[in-house]
C-alpha positions as CSV (number, residue, x, y, z in Angstrom):
1,X,0.0,0.0,0.0
2,X,1.5,3.4,-1.0
3,X,1.6,6.1,1.6
4,X,0.8,9.7,0.8
5,X,2.9,12.4,2.5
6,X,1.2,15.7,3.1
7,X,3.2,18.9,2.8
8,X,2.7,20.4,6.3
9,X,4.8,23.2,7.6
10,X,4.3,25.6,10.6
11,X,6.2,28.8,11.1
12,X,5.9,30.2,14.6
13,X,5.9,33.9,14.1
14,X,5.6,35.0,17.7
15,X,5.5,33.2,21.0
16,X,5.2,34.2,24.6
17,X,4.9,32.6,28.0
18,X,4.4,28.8,28.1
19,X,4.4,28.7,24.3
20,X,7.9,30.1,24.2
21,X,9.5,26.7,24.5
22,X,11.2,24.0,22.5
23,X,8.3,21.6,23.4
24,X,5.7,24.0,21.8
25,X,7.9,24.3,18.7
26,X,8.2,20.6,18.4
27,X,4.4,20.1,18.8
28,X,3.8,22.7,16.1
29,X,6.3,21.2,13.6
30,X,4.8,17.7,14.2
31,X,1.2,18.9,13.9
32,X,0.6,17.7,17.5
33,X,-1.3,20.8,18.8
34,X,-4.8,19.7,19.8
35,X,-6.9,22.8,20.4
36,X,-10.4,23.8,21.1
37,X,-12.0,26.6,19.1
38,X,-12.5,29.9,20.9
39,X,-16.1,29.9,19.6
40,X,-16.8,26.9,21.8
41,X,-15.7,28.7,24.9
42,X,-17.6,32.0,24.8
43,X,-18.4,33.1,28.4
44,X,-15.7,31.0,29.9
45,X,-13.1,32.5,32.3
46,X,-9.6,31.3,31.4
47,X,-6.1,31.6,32.9
48,X,-3.8,32.4,30.0
49,X,-0.3,31.0,30.3
50,X,1.0,31.9,26.9
51,X,0.3,32.3,23.2
52,X,1.8,31.7,19.8
53,X,1.1,33.2,16.4
54,X,1.7,30.7,13.6
55,X,1.6,30.6,9.8
56,X,0.6,27.2,8.5
57,X,1.1,25.6,5.1
58,X,-0.9,22.4,4.5
59,X,-0.7,21.1,1.0
60,X,-1.7,24.1,-1.2
61,X,-3.5,26.0,1.6
62,X,-1.8,28.7,3.7
63,X,-3.3,30.4,6.7
64,X,-2.6,32.0,10.0
65,X,-3.7,30.4,13.3
66,X,-3.1,31.7,16.8
67,X,-2.8,29.4,19.8
68,X,-3.6,30.4,23.4
69,X,-2.3,28.1,26.2
70,X,-4.5,28.0,29.3
71,X,-4.2,25.9,32.4
72,X,-6.9,23.6,30.9
73,X,-5.4,23.2,27.4
74,X,-4.9,25.1,24.2
75,X,-7.5,27.3,22.4
76,X,-7.2,28.4,18.7
77,X,-8.6,31.2,16.5
78,X,-7.6,33.2,13.5
79,X,-9.5,36.3,14.9
80,X,-7.3,39.4,14.7
81,X,-9.6,41.1,17.3
82,X,-8.9,38.2,19.8
83,X,-5.2,38.4,19.1
84,X,-5.1,42.2,19.6
85,X,-7.0,41.9,22.9
86,X,-4.6,39.3,24.3
87,X,-1.5,41.2,23.2
88,X,-2.9,44.4,24.8
89,X,-3.4,42.9,28.3
90,X,-1.2,39.8,28.5
91,X,1.6,41.6,30.4
92,X,-0.9,43.1,32.9
93,X,-3.3,40.2,33.8
94,X,-3.5,36.4,33.1
95,X,-7.2,35.8,33.8
96,X,-9.7,36.7,31.1
97,X,-13.3,36.1,30.0
98,X,-13.9,35.1,26.4
99,X,-16.6,37.3,24.9
100,X,-18.3,37.7,21.5
101,X,-18.8,41.1,20.0
102,X,-20.8,42.3,17.0
103,X,-18.8,44.0,14.2
104,X,-19.7,45.3,10.7
105,X,-18.5,42.0,9.3
106,X,-20.5,39.8,11.8
107,X,-19.6,38.3,15.2
108,X,-16.0,38.0,16.4
109,X,-14.4,37.2,19.7
110,X,-12.0,38.8,22.2
111,X,-10.9,38.5,25.8
112,X,-12.0,40.8,28.5
113,X,-9.4,41.1,31.4
114,X,-10.5,40.1,34.9
115,X,-9.1,42.5,37.4
116,X,-7.7,40.9,40.5
117,X,-6.3,42.2,43.8
118,X,-2.6,41.9,44.1
């Protein structure tokens, strides 16, 4: 039986926190990142431990995907609004609520920081 090899390549463009590791790089290169979609977690409070912005080539398709490590696993989304909200507050807080917002183009997702006493 002949095997078919798929052209799969991940370029990690940016990484921070727990995703800034050799293990995450290896997982990305091997296609071993198992993630839940952000859309399935709207309303959930998460503790963000890191994130990575990736460019993926799979066969003849190319796309960007962002991964967000939490203490319960990894979430993924291509939403630019979500990425911007994480980048804006990541250095200030680590606990966020995932929310949906209406835009001119439809519904998108972002994180809302949860303020905590220090």
